[in-house]
N, C-alpha and C positions, 0 to 999 in steps of 0.2 A: 572605168575598166569594163570589159564585157562580162556578162553574167555567166556563171557556171551552167545555169539552165540552158541558155542559148548555145553554149559550146558543146554541151552533151546532146542536145536534141537536134541541132542543125550544124554539125561540124563541117560538112561539105559546103554549105552556104557561106559559113564564115571564111573558109579558105578561099572560095571563089571571089567573094567581095573584097577581101583584103588584098587580093592580087591586083585590084584596081589601083591600090596605093603603092603597088610595086613591092608588096610585102609577102614573102613566102611563109605562110603560117602552118603548113601541113604538119610538120614534125612537132611543132610546139603544141598545136591543138590536140594532136594524138596523145602526146605525153600528158597534157593537162587532164584529159579525160581518163587516162589510166590512174593518175594521182587522185582524181576526184572519186573514182570508184574505190580506190584504196581508202580514201578518207572515210567514206560511208561505212565500208567493211570494218575498218579498225575501230570506228566510233561505236558501231553496233556490238562488236566483241568486247570493247572496254565497258560499255554500259551493262552488258550481261555479266561480265566479271565482277564489277562493282556491286551489282544487285545480289549476286551469289555470295560475295564477301560479306555484305551487310546481313544477309539471311543467316549465314553460318555463325557470324559473330553474335547475333542475337540469341542463338541457341546455347551458347557456352554457359551463361549464367544459370539457365534453367537446368542444364545437365549437372552442374556442380551442386545445385540445391537438392537434386534427386539422388546425389551420391554416385553419379555415373562418371567417375573421374576419367576412366579410360576413354569413354566416348567424348568427354569434354576435351581431353588432350588431343584426340584425333581431330576434333573440330578446330582446335587452335592451330594445329599443323596445316589444316586445309586453308584456314584464313591467312596464315603466313605465306603459303604458296600462292594464294590468290592475290595477295598484296604485291608479291614479286612479279607476278604476271601482269598486274595492273600497271606497275611502274614501267615494265618493258613495253606494254602497249601504248602508254602515254608517250614514251620516248619515240617509238616508231611513228606515232601519230604526229608528234611535233616535227620530226624530220620530214615526213611526207608533206605536211601542210606548209612547212617553210619553203620547200621546193615548189609546191603548187602556187604559193603567193608570189614567189620570185619569177615564175614563168608567166602568170596571167597578166602582170603589169608590163610585159614586153609586147603585148598585142595592142596595136593601135585601134582606134574606133573604126567601125564599119562605115564606109562611105554610102551616102544615100544613092538611090537608084539613078538619079539624074546627074550624078557626078560624071564628068567626061573621063574617058580613058586617056592616059598620057602620063608622062613622067616629069616634064619640065614646064616652065611658064609658057613656052611656045604652044603648048597643048591646051591652054586655058581658052575659054569661050567668052567672047565679048557679048554681053547681054544687051546693053544699050549705051549710048553716048549722049552728052549734053553740052551746051554752050559752045561758042565758036572759038577756035584757036586764034589768038591775036597775031597779027603780022607786025613784027618788031623791026625797027630800024637796023640796018646792018652793023651799027655800032653798039647795039644792045649789049648789056653786061650781064654775066651770071650773078646770082644772088650774093656770092661771097665777095665779089668786087663792089657790088652795090652797098653791102653792109659796111665795107671799109670806107667807101666814098662818103656815106652819110653818117658814119660814126655810130651805127645802131647795134652792131654785133661785133664783139672783139674775140676772135678765135685765139690770138696769141696770148691774151691775158688769161684765158681759160687754161692754156697749156702751162702757163707760169704757176697758176694756183693749184691745178690738179694734173692735167695732162690733155692729150688730144681727145676730142669728142666731148668736151665740157665747156661750151661757149659761155661768154658773158654778154648778156643783153643790156644795152644802155639807152637812156633817154627814150626816144620814140620807139626804139626797138623793144624795150622792156614794156612800154605802154601798149604796144601792139600785141605782145604776148598776153598781157592781162586782159585786154579787150576781147581777144579770141576765146580765152577761157570763160569769161563771163557770158559772152554771147552764146557759146555752146551750152553752158549750164542752164542759162535762161530758156533756151529753145527746148532743151531736154525736159526741164521741169514743166514747161507749158504743155508738153506732150504726155504728161502724166507720170514722169519718172521722179521718184523721191531722191533728193540729193542727200548723200552721205559723205562724210570725211573719214576714210579708213586709215589705219596705220600704213606706213610705207615700208615696213619690215614685217616679215611673216615667219612663222615657225615651220618646221619640216612637215608637219601634218597638213598645214595649209597648202604648201607647195605640192604635196602628194595629191591633195583633194581635187585640185583643178588640172593636174596632169603635167605640171612643170617638172616635178620630180617623180621618178628618177630619169626623165627623158632629157631635160634641158639644164642640168646643174652647171654645165660648162659655160652657159651663157649668163648665169646669174652671179651677182656679187654676194659673197658669203662672209658673214661675221662669225669667224670660227669659234671665238670664245663663248658666245651665247648660242651658237647654232641657229642664227637668224639669217634670212635671205632678204636682200633688197628687192623690191617687187619689179618685175619686168612690165607689168600692166596692172591697172586697178582691178581687172577681172579677178585676180587672185584673192585679195582681201575681201572684196565685195561679195563674191560668190561664197566664200568661206564663212560669211556671217550666218549662213544657213546650214553649215556643217552639223551633222548629228541632230537634224531637226525634222519633225513631222509637221508638215504644213497642212492647215485646214483647207479642204477643197474649195471652200468659198473665198479663200484669200487669193486665189489665182485671178489675174496675173500679178506677180510681184515684179515691179519695175523700179530699178535703182540706177542712179547716175552718180559719178564721182570724178572729181579732178584730182590727179596726183602727178608728182614727178615720177618718172619711170627710169629704170636702170638696166642696161644690157651690155654685156662685155663685148659682144660682136667680134669675137676673136677671129683673126684671119681676114679682116676687112681692109682692103687696100685699093688704091687707084682713084681715077677721076670720078667714078660713080659714087664714092663715099665722101667727096670733097664738100666742104662747107656744112650745110644743114642736112645733107642727104642721108647721112648715117651718124648717129651720136651715141655716146655711152649714157648720157643723161638727157632726158627730154620730157616735155610736158604733154599730157594727154588727158582728154576727157573721155570717159567710158560709159556705156550703157549696158546693163545686165538685166536679163529677165529670167524668172523661174516660172515654168508653165506646166499646165496640164498637158500630158503627151498628145492628147487629141487636138490641141490648138497650137502646138509649137511651130509648125511650119507656116501657119497664118501669121504667127507672131514674128517669124523671121522675115516674111514679106513686109510687114509693118516697119520693122527696124531698118530694112534696106531702103524703103521709101522715105523714112525719116532722115537717115544719113544723106540720102540723095538731095533732100530739100535743103540741108545745110550747105553742101558743096555747091549746089546750084545758086543759092542766094548770095554766095561770095563772088559769083561771076566767073568761076574757074572752069575751063574746059575739063570735062571728066569723062571717064568711061567706067562701067561696071563689068567685072569679069567673074564668071563662075570658074572656080579653080578645079583643075583636073586632079585625079587621085594622087599623082606623085608630087604635086605642089601644095597639097593640103597639110595642115598641122596634124600631129599625132592624135589629137583628141577630137578633131572635128568630124562631123558627119556630112556637113555641107557648108561651104564658105563662099561668100561673095567679097571680092576685093574692090575697093574704089581707088582709082588712079587719077591724078590730075596732071595736066600737061604743063611742063616747064618749058616755056617758049625759048628762053635764052640758051638752055641746055639741049633743047630739041629732043626731049625724052619724057616718058610717062613716069610719074612717081607715085608709089603706093602711099595712101594716107589713111586707109581704114580697111579692116577686115571685119565682116559681120558673119557670125557662125552659129549654127545649131549643133550642139554636142549631144542631142537626144539624152539618153540616160547614162552616158559614159562617165561624165563627171559625177552625176548624182549617185552612182553606185559607189564610187570612191568616197564621196562625202557623206554617205548614208542619209541622203536628202529624200524624204518620202512623203507620201500623202495617202489617205484612205479614200478609196473610190466609193461609188454609190452603194456597193455591196459590203462596205466595211473592210475590204481587202486592202492590205498594204501594197502600194505601188511606188516605183521610182518616178520622181519628177523629171522634167526636161529642163536643161539650162541652155541659155543663149547669151552671147555678148557681142558687142561691136564698139569700134573706136568712133567717137563722135565729137571731136576728131583728134588725130595725132597732129601736133602743131608744127614740128620742124619743116616738113615738106610743104605744108599749107603755106607757111611763111615764105619759104623759098619761091613757090609759084606766085604768090601775091606780089612779092618784090619784083620778080622778073617780068611777069605778064603785065604789070601796071606801071612800068617805068615810062616816063615821059620826059620831055626836055626840061620841064620845071621841077621835076622830082618824081616821087612814087605816089600815085593816086590811091587813096584808101577807098575800098568799096563802100557804097553809100550805107549799107546795112550796118557797117562797123563804126561809122562816124559818131553815133551817140555814145559809143563805148570808148573810142580813142580820144575824142575831143579835138581832133584835127582832121583835115581833109587830105593833106599831103605830108609826105616825109621829104624835107628839102634841106 
């Protein structure tokens, strides 16, 4: 979340920048600053009241010893009145701070200066493209038909066991999934990321820490009895490993990678664009997370983008990298680059990765800090990226590599799959 310091010192800047995300923050920022001023005033008055209460209380014993009963009784009355006043101030402070906290979490992160203006995906900016779009035979099949033809993914069995959006991978389809996961993890660890295996359920504090709560609870599966949430991405548990942590400056950069299944309700998703693997409720994803010194976080973002690009390129998939406009960005991001691969049989681009810098927005929620060279406590910067989300990668691999004899496996994956073709 945004800091109270920024909101109080630069309210006009905050309002102006959040407008790039299509968010009208004027009234909220104004109210937050009123409540913040009240918070300081009430706390100062409460501190003064408590100090006076302590002072008066310490006088009572001495006055009694000196036989000054009337004065001691007067001091007791003053202490009682001060206690009542303290309780009133504490209640006012609690109500004030509760409203302050409820409002500040409504403000999204401020977009970086290079974020394009715009409200929809049509306003995103293509940064660069790579690999050639294949020219398929006119009888080329979409991936859901290829999956049925070769018996590698069964969508109907998933419906039987759970429901729509929970496919069953079989035979070479399951092996391809495992191959991609291992390939991505190996590439990430070679690039210096430490592999971790986090929980796939998180508590409410973790959901709040990375900004999924209270913004995206409608998209998350919730275990009501225990108040746990199924993770929508490994970003949530991995980043929360450093919640309430003071990082040593010399430990930067912190680079982590994890494979997890991910769960998203995707309520209201219908039509051909969500058919097959295009949009699922359960899917596999490998993630990279970085915790950085603020001075180096944008250089780190560029490194992450280059790393993800190398993965997509090595698979031979046609891809493009787009810088998201303000209206298409996530609530928590300051700058996001999306990777899209071209699905030749469907004739459309499919998002397979988002790489984002959150600056200090998540760190403020997480209380993730470090001491700078002057010994002053500062908020760290957090970043994350998909490297990569599997379903649409698999969809594009199946469609783009279909041949008369079967589906050709990219050469770089063959040591992991153990086969050259799905036939």
